[in-house]
C-alpha positions as CSV (number, residue, x, y, z in Angstrom):
1,M,16.6,-7.7,102.6
2,K,13.4,-9.7,102.2
3,R,11.0,-6.9,100.6
4,I,14.1,-6.5,97.9
5,I,13.8,-10.1,96.8
6,F,10.0,-10.3,97.5
7,S,9.8,-7.2,94.9
8,I,12.5,-9.2,92.2
9,A,10.4,-12.0,92.3
10,L,7.1,-9.8,92.0
11,V,8.1,-8.0,89.0
12,L,9.8,-11.1,87.0
13,L,6.7,-13.0,87.8
14,V,4.0,-10.6,86.9
15,A,5.8,-7.9,84.4
16,A,5.4,-10.4,81.5
17,C,2.0,-8.8,81.0
18,S,3.1,-5.3,80.1
19,R,3.7,-4.0,76.5
20,G,7.2,-3.5,77.4
21,H,8.4,-6.8,78.6
22,D,10.8,-8.8,76.0
23,G,12.0,-11.4,78.2
24,G,15.3,-9.9,79.4
25,E,16.9,-10.0,82.7
26,Y,16.5,-7.1,85.2
27,V,18.9,-4.7,86.8
28,W,18.8,-2.8,90.0
29,I,19.1,0.9,89.5
30,G,17.8,2.8,92.2
31,C,14.9,5.1,92.4
32,H,13.8,6.4,89.3
33,V,10.4,8.7,89.0
34,V,9.0,8.2,85.8
35,H,8.2,11.3,83.6
36,T,6.9,9.7,80.4
37,N,5.5,6.5,79.6
38,P,5.9,5.1,76.9
39,A,8.8,7.2,75.4
40,D,8.6,8.2,71.8
41,C,9.9,5.7,69.4
42,K,10.8,8.5,67.0
43,D,13.8,9.9,70.0
44,Y,15.5,6.5,69.6
45,P,16.5,5.9,65.5
46,G,16.8,2.4,64.8
47,S,14.4,1.3,67.2
48,D,11.1,-0.3,65.7
49,R,9.1,0.2,69.0
50,C,8.5,2.8,72.0
51,V,9.7,2.0,75.6
52,Y,8.1,1.4,78.4
53,A,8.0,1.6,82.3
54,F,6.1,-1.1,84.1
55,G,6.0,-2.6,87.1
56,P,4.5,-5.4,88.6
57,E,1.7,-3.6,88.9
58,G,1.8,-3.3,85.2
59,D,2.4,-0.1,83.2
60,K,3.4,2.9,85.1
61,K,2.0,6.3,85.1
62,V,3.8,9.7,85.4
63,G,4.7,10.6,89.0
64,E,5.5,6.4,90.0
65,K,8.7,5.7,90.8
66,I,10.6,2.1,89.1
67,Y,13.7,0.5,90.6
68,F,15.1,-2.0,87.8
69,K,15.7,-1.8,84.3
70,Q,14.7,-4.8,81.6
71,L,18.1,-5.3,79.9
72,R,18.0,-6.7,76.0
73,K,18.1,-10.4,75.7
74,G,21.3,-11.5,75.7
75,Q,22.9,-8.4,77.4
76,D,25.3,-8.6,80.2
77,R,23.6,-7.4,83.6
78,Y,27.3,-6.7,84.5
79,G,28.0,-4.1,81.9
80,P,26.7,-0.7,81.2
81,I,23.3,0.2,81.6
82,G,22.7,2.9,79.3
83,K,20.2,5.8,79.8
84,I,17.1,5.0,81.2
85,A,14.7,6.6,78.8
86,T,11.2,6.8,80.6
87,A,12.4,8.2,84.0
88,R,15.0,10.2,86.4
89,P,16.9,9.7,89.4
90,C,14.9,10.2,92.5
91,K,15.6,13.6,94.6
92,E,16.4,13.4,98.0
93,G,13.7,12.6,100.1
94,E,11.4,12.0,97.1
């Protein structure tokens, strides 16, 4: 439990340095493996920028894991989360 709390605090403190950070809250999504970073903007109609996978150490590389998704400003963290554009769920034992 302490590890999760520490991880959340670290993400919030350090992740602001990433290109993908826009100041929203974070929600736990469980283990996901990055397959694309950044995700191409043209795949998301109406988007004016790309979607990034990032963590406390900065932008994630393909094959690294993420556990949180940043929500848009004002988005309800208890509502629907939406598609994870840069990663897929981890497989058992991964």
